[in-house]
N, C-alpha and C positions, 0 to 999 in steps of 0.2 A: 504494500500500500504506500503510495507516494502522493504528494501534492504536485500536480503537473502544470506546466505552462503550455497552453495550446495556442496556436497561431495559424492564420491562413496566409495565402500568397499575397494578399493585399496589405499585410502588415498589421491587421487587427489581432490583438493579443489578449488572452484571458488567463490570469494567473491563479494558482492555488486550487485547481480542480482536483478533488479527491479521486484517485484512480488506482485500480488494481491491475497490475501488469502480470500476465501469465506467459512466460517464455515457453517455447515448444519443449516438450519432454522427449520427443523423438524428432528425427531430422525432417520428417514429412508433415508434422503437426503444424497447425496454423498458429500465428501470433494473435493472442486474444487480449483485449483490454476491457475493463468495466469501469464506467465513470459515474460518479455521484455528485452532480453539480448542485449548487444552491439555485433558487429561483433567479437571482440576479445573473449568475454565471450562465444559466441555461438560456436566458434571453440574449445575452451577448454572443453565446456560441451559435445560436440560431441565426443571428445577424451575420456572424463570421462565415457560416456555411453558405448563406444565401448570397453574400457579397463576392465569394470566390467563384472562379470559373468552374471548378469541380468540387463536389462535396467531400473534400479532404482537408485534414489539418496536420500540422507538424507538432510533435510532442518533445518536450524536454523536461527532465526531472532529476533531482539529486536527493539521495537518501544518505544521511550521515549517522554513524554509530561509533563514537569515540574517534580514533584516528582513521577509521575506515570510511570510505565513500563509495557509493554505487551511483554511477552516472548513466542515465537512460536517455536515448534520443531515437526518434523515428521521423523520417522525412514525410511519409504519406500514410496517414491514418484514415481509413474509410469508416465513417460513423453511421449508425442507425439514426432514425429520427428522434428528436427530443420533444416531448409533449409538456406543455405548461398550461395553466389556467386555474379556474376556480370550480370547486364542487361543493355545494351546500355552503357557499361563502367561505370555504377553506381553500387557500391557495395550495397548489400541488405542482410538483415537477417530477418527471420520470427519470429514472436512470437510463443510460444508454450504453451500448457496447460499440466496440470498434475492432477492426483488424488492420494490420499494417503490411506494407510492401517490404519493410525491413525493420530491424530492431538492433540497436547498438547498445551494448552494456559494458561499462568499464569498471572494474573492481580496483580501487586504489587503497593503499595502506595495508596490503597483504604481503606476506613473505612467500614468494614463489621461486623456488630454487632453479627450476628448469627454464631459464630465460632464453628468449629467441627461439623457442620451440612452439609448435602448434599443430593443429589438426583441421583438415578440411572434411566436411560431412558430405557424403555422396549418396546418390540413389543406387540401388543394386545393379550390378553388371556381371554376367556369368563369365566373361572372358578375362576379367581381372581375378585370377585364381588365388584366393587366400585360404587354401586348404588348411584345416586344423583338426586335431583330435580332441574331443570333449570327453573327459573321463570323470564320471560322477563317483563320489565316495560314499561309504556307508554312513558317515556322519552328516551327510547333506551338502558338504562342500563339493565344488566342481572345479576341476583343473582343466586348463586349456593349453594344449601343446601345438605350437605353430609349425606346420609342415612346410608351407610356402609363405613368404612375405615379399611379393614382387616389388621391385624398385625401379624408379624412372627419374631421370634428370631433365628438368625443364631448361629452356634456352638460357635463362638468366642464372643458371647454376644451382637453383633450389632442387634438392633431392627429395623425392617423395618415396615413402614406404607405405605400401597398401596392406591393410589388415582389417579386422573387424573388431568393433567395440560392442560390449554386451550391456543391455539395460535390463533392470529387474523391476517388476511392478507387483505389489502385493494385491491379491484378489480375495484373500480371506485371512483368518487368524494365523493359519499355519501353511498357507499356500502362496506361491508367487509365480509369475509368468515372466520368462526371459525372452528377449528378442535381440537380434544382432543387426548392426548397421555397418555398411562399408565406409571406411575412412581412409584418408591419405595423411599420414603423419609427416611433418616437415621440420626442418631446422634452417633458419636464415643465417647466412654468414656474410661477412664484410660489413661495410658501413650502411648499405642500403637496407631500409626496413619498410617496404611498401607491400603489405599483404594484398590489398586490392589489385595491385599490378600483377602480382603472382597469380591471383585468382583468374585474371583474364587469360594468362598463358595456360593455366589449368583448363579453362573452358575450351581452348583449342584442342588440347589433348583429349578431353572428354568427348568432343564432337567427332573426332576421328575414331575414338573407341566406340561411339554410338553407331557410326557408319559400319564398322566391322561387325557389330552385334546385331544391327538392324533394329535397334531399340534404344531410346534416348537414355543417356546417363548424364546427370547434371550435379553441380555443386550447390548445396542449399545453405551454406554458411561455413563459418570457421571459428576457432578459438585459438588464442596464442598468448604467450607471456612476453611483453615488450621488454626492452633493455632496462627499464626502471623497475621491473617487477610487477607491473600492473597486469591484471588478467583481462583480456578483451574478448568478448563474445559478439559475434555478428551473425544475425539470422536473415536469410535472403529469401524473399517470397515474391519478387517481381518477375518470376518466370513460371511457366506452366510445369507442374510436377507430373512426371510420367506415371501412368497407372501401373500397378504391380501386375505382372503376368509371368507365367512360367515360360522360360526360353530354353529349349533343348539345344544340344550341339548341332542338330540338323537344321536349326532355324537361322544360325549365324551366317554371315557372309564369309568370314575367315575362321578357319579351325583354330581351336585353342593352342595346339602346338606351334602353329605359325604366327600366332598373334604377337608375341614379343618382338619378333623380327619385323612384322608388318608395321607395328606402331612406331618403331624407331625409324624405319625407312620413310613412312608417310609423314611423320612429324617433322623430320629433317627437311623433306621436300616442301611441306606446307609452310615452313618458316621462311622459305625463299619467295613465296608468292607475294605480289604487291596488291592484289585485289582479293583479299581473303573474304570479305563480306559477300562478294559475288559467288565465290566457291561455296561458302557456307549455305547460301540460298539454294544451291543445287542439291545439298545433302538433306536439308530439312524434310522435304516430302518423303524421302526414303525411310525416315526414322519416326515419323509422326502421322502415318495415314491409317492406323489400325481401325479407327472408328469412322472413317470416311466411307461414303457410298462408292460403288465401283466407278460411276461416272466422275464424281469429284476427285477421286484418287487418280483416275486416268488424266484428267486435265492438269492436276497439280504436278504429276510426273512429267507431262509434256512441257509444262512451263519450266520445270527444273532442268530438263534436257536443253531447252533453248538457253537457259541461264548458263549451263556448262559450256555450250558453244560460244556464248558471249564472253565468258571468262577466258576461254582458250584464245579468242581473238585479242582481248585486251592484254593478255600476258605474252603471247607469242606472235602477235601481229599476223594472224593466220589468214585472214580474208582480205581481198582487195577493198579499197575504200569505196564507199557507196552502198546502196541497198543491194543485198544478195538474198535470193530465195533460200528457203530451208533446204531444198534439194541441192543447191550449189554449195551451201555452207557445210552440209552433212558430208557431201562427197569430198570436199577439201579437207575436212577434219579426218576422215578415214584414211585418206591418202597420206596426210602429214604424220599421223601417229600410228599408222599401220594397225588399225583396230579391225579385227575380223568379227563381223556380225552376220556372216553369210548363212549361218545355221539358224538364225532367228527370223521372226516375222519382219518382212522388209519395212523400212521406214518410209521410203519414197519410191521404190521401184514397183510399179503396178503391173508388171508384165504378166504375172500369174494370178492376179486377184487384187483385192482391196488392200491398200497400204495402211500403216498405222496413222499416217497423216490424214488420209481420206476418212478413216474411221473416226478420228477426232472431229472432223467437220460434220460428219453424218450425225453423231451423237449430239454435237453442239447445236444443231439445227432442230433438235427435238423429235427426230424420227422415232416411231415406236419400234421396239425390238421384240421379236418373237423369242420363245425359249431357246432355240438353237443359236440365234444371234446374241442373246444374253450370255450364253456359255462362251461364245467366241470372243465377246468383249472381255470376259474374265481372263481368257487366255492372252488376249492382246495386252491387257494391263500388265500381266506377268512378264511378257516379253519386253514391254517398254521399260519395266523396272530393271530387267537384266541388262538391257542396252545401256541404260543410264549408269548402272553399277560398273559395267565394263569401261565406260567412258571415264568415270571418276577414278577408277583404279589405274587406268592408263596415265591420267594426269598426275597421280600420286607416285608413279614409277613402280607400281607393284604388278607382277605378272598375273595375268588372268588365270593361267593354269594353276596357280596356287590359291585359288579362291573357289567359292561354291557356284560361280557363274561360268566356269569352264565347261565345254561340251561334254567332257567325260562324266561329270557329276550331274549335269542337267538332264542327261539321258534317262534318269530314273523317274522324271516327273511327267505326268500326263500332259500338262500344258506345253511341254517341249516336244513330246512324241506325236501329239495329235493335233497340233495347231494348223497344219495344212488342210486337214479334213474339216476342222471347225471353221476355217476361213471361207469355205464354200457356202456357208450360210448367208453370206452377203453377195 
């Protein structure tokens, strides 16, 4: 419980609002806040919310206890409505709650021996193999033996060690539930001490890891001890949290034994790119289309492929200046990078039937599809995904034969074996 100062973007400030702050207990939990304003504060807060462009407030608060201090701050707190008025001639004001895009907590005046060390909190990823043995004892204690603790060095020299941390929650008098979370432990060296900058580099690593996994993995915050011994916690909620789902080794783009070499090769190549945002935009649809309809997924994958071709042109000056058709750009890209997609549904060659480009136009114009055509569209979407993955792997300098989109492994799938027959539905 603190007395918080709330302000809007226009500079209106309301001080001394009683607030309960509930930091996340797990990496994926929301940041929750509960406010109890006085009638005067409630009126001023309502004005502050109406005067701002968005119904958000900034929060700052300090809690002191002896020589210790807890400093709280949040840039964007989204609040529920505040009710004020009179009932039976008695004035009333309602409590209201809020959730925040981020939360910064600094513990001062504590003795923290492990200075310049910290932990990034990550969402699960099966390719980051943190194998361990959990040995329960007869007395109720549990011992954890680490079999593997993968390590990786970011470009600025920060070395990450991946492992799992365990949380325990009591559910009864003599019972508790344990859960584990993927983390990356780190130690900062040298004079620089910029954890947010390190987190941006970590995001690049995690994006490439997500590409290899075909499922998003993100950093949701961090904790560290600064050189003065202050403990800093930062919770990050301005990004979409991926839904938990089981991912088998058959679902990933890169096999687990190949992943350590892949991530080092691709990360080194990615670091040389000058148009990283354009490349990132081509990856996003591949790792976040689980809940999309077939049509929406097809359009987003096509947009991503166009983005990959644009990135290749910006980086390697691939195409002549001026407007070029997709047919021309696709042909130049295949010729320049020697990308073999002859075994997949053609992108622009309509010699033997409808192309992926023509199918996009047909669906985009709202034509009704019968069951056979719907199945063909599902196969086409899968082929478009495989083409895009081959393109991005080529740009990252990784052999297609060492991935799940090589012809040898694709031959097991119905969409690969039967696409030519399905294509005749159009």
